Residue, then its C-alpha position, 0 to 999 in steps of 0.5 A: m940701165d940706158k937712163k943711167i948712162l944718159m945721165a952720166v953723159l949729160l953730167a960730163a957735158t955740163l962739166l965741159i961747158t962749165n969749164a969752157f965758160w970759165l976759160v973764156n971768161y979767164q981769157g977775156l979777163s987777161l986781154d982786158n987786163s988793162k981795164l981790169q987792172d983797176l979791179a985786179d986787187a978787188k978781184d984777187t979775192e974773187l979770183s982766188t975764190l974762183n980758183g978754189q972753185i976751179t980746183l974744186l970743179q977739177a976735183q969734181q971733174s976727176t971724180l966724175t971722170a972716175q965715175y964715168q969710167s966706172l959707169q962705162a965699165d958698168y955699161a959694158s958689163l950691163s951690155d953683156l948682161n943685156s945680151e944674155l938677157q936678150g938671148d933669154y928673152d928670145n928663148l922665152t919668146i920662143q917658149y911663149l909662142a910655143l905656149q901660145s900655140n899650146q894654149s890655143l890647142v888646150y883652149g880648143q880642148l877646153l872648149d871640147l871639154q866644156a861641151n862634153y861637160s855640158l853634155l855630161y851635166d845634162e846626162y848627170a841631171d837626167l841620171q840624178s832625176a832617174y836616181s831620185s825616182l829609183e831612190g823612191e822606188k828603192n824606199s818603196l821596195q825596202a818597205q815591201y822587203d821589210e814587210l816580206l821579211d817580217q812575213y818570212e820570219l813568221l813563215s820561217g818559224q811556222y816552217q820550222d814548226l812544220q819541219d819539226q812536226f814533219l821529222l816527228l811524223q817521218n820518224q813515226y812513219q819510219n817506225l811504223s814502216v819498219s813495224y809494217n814491214a816486219v808485220n807484213q813479212q811475218l804475215s807473208y811468212l805465216n801465209m807461206v807456212r800456213l796449213d789448212s784443216l785438211d793438211l792438219d788432218y792429213y798429218i793427224t791421220i799419219r800419226e794415228d796410223y803410223g806414229g804409234a811407235i813403242f820402241n825408240q828405234d821405231k820412233v826415230d825411224f818415224c821422225a826420219q820418215l816425216s823429215k823425208h816426206d816433207r822433202a818430197a819422199y813418197y810414204w803412206p800411200v793410202a793417206d796420200s791417195t785420199y789427200y790427192d783425190i781431194t786436192g789434186y796434188h800430193r802433200y809431200y810436193a806442197a811441203f817440199a815447195t814450202q820448205l824451198s820458200v822458207l830456205n829462200l827467206v833464210g837466205v842460204k845459197g849454194t855457194d855457202s859453206a856447210a857451216v854457213e848454211i847450218s848457221k843461217i838455218l839455226s838462226f832462223i829456227d831460233g828466231n821463229i820456233t818456240f819450244q813447247y812441250d807436248m801433252y803426249d809424245r807426238y812427232f810433227a812434220p817440218t811444215e807442221t812445226l813451221s806452221s804452228g811456230t812451236g815444238d819440242c826437241d824432236d820437232f826441232s830435230i825433224l825440222a832442222s834435219s829436213m832443212f839441212e838435207m835440202m841444202g845437201i848436208q847429210s843428216a840424222i836424228a838421234y835420241f839421247q839419254n842422261s844419267y838422270g833418266g832424261a831423254h832428248a832428241m838432237v841432229l847429227v850431221h855427217l861433216p869433217d868439221l863445223g868451220g871455225y866453230g867448236y863442236y862435239y862429235y862421234s868418230d863412227l856410228t855404224s853400229l847405229g846403222l849410220a854411214s861411216g865417218k865423223w858425225i857432229i852433234i847439232e843442238p837445233q834449239t841454239l845457235i852454231q856458236n853454242q855447239d861446244d857447250s860442255s855442260w850441255f853436250s857432255q851429259w848425253i849418251i846416244e841411244v838410237a839414230a836414223e838418217t834422214 
């Protein structure tokens, strides 16, 4: 902008000098008019030309003056703009200085970062080397892992086969264990109820000396005595004395102990109701005693029936009545007949009811020598839930009975 102003000033000065030059020439020409008169005519044309040029220059001067004024206005405007730009320049200078200061700070930080970068690069190089080493170890371990995985899959298959075999053997073992426990329990039970030859001889002697009854009442009385004897009642002193001399203990005590052990195995408890006790005892008899006919009509004591595991209706009745009595249930053995001439022995229990089970009963049997009150018929060869079988019980007519 300063260059444009300078050029305008120079142009104006040139015009002024030119005008002055022409003015001096003109004055010289007027003073020397006499000398130039001769030349006036010759110079008129030239003067006219010069006047034209002066007019042209004046016009140019006016134009330049207008341009100069315009340039002055532009210069003033440019001066204002220059002031503004100078302010901006000063602000930018301040910002530049601040940026230089920040640049110095950032440069310092850059140097620190470069130092840290160098350190980190060295660490990276070390880590890269360690990574390469670890990568090699990883590849080696991967190969070992793949090999172990193959071995594992092989061993897993073998393990599964062994597991299947183990489960099979375990099932076999459990089955054998159940069978063993059942056999062992049965063996323990058989050892518990086993009678030796002296015991059998004792009961044979009793039957030979006291069991040859003819009348039904005598038979039922003898059955009642067998039931009571094996509950520690004292009968038949001669046979008992002989047995005691040989063994040193009484047979009726040994029989009582055997029945106590059996009742413990049956699981009856003093807190059970009479119906529950009867149910448990009948279930035990049903599972352990098998019906078997006699060649001759003989009667076996409870422990004999337990030992052999078989018996006929009177043997079932003697055993059941004895076990009922040991649990405090007043019982009797009774003989029955039917219209076909058949005879049968069953048990009677002196109870008001049979719990929730159905049953057949007699309201009074004092005429047969039993205590007054209700006597319920129990078939010892079946379970408690079958004691109301009308097709079976309705055919029998009681003949004789004896409390046990």
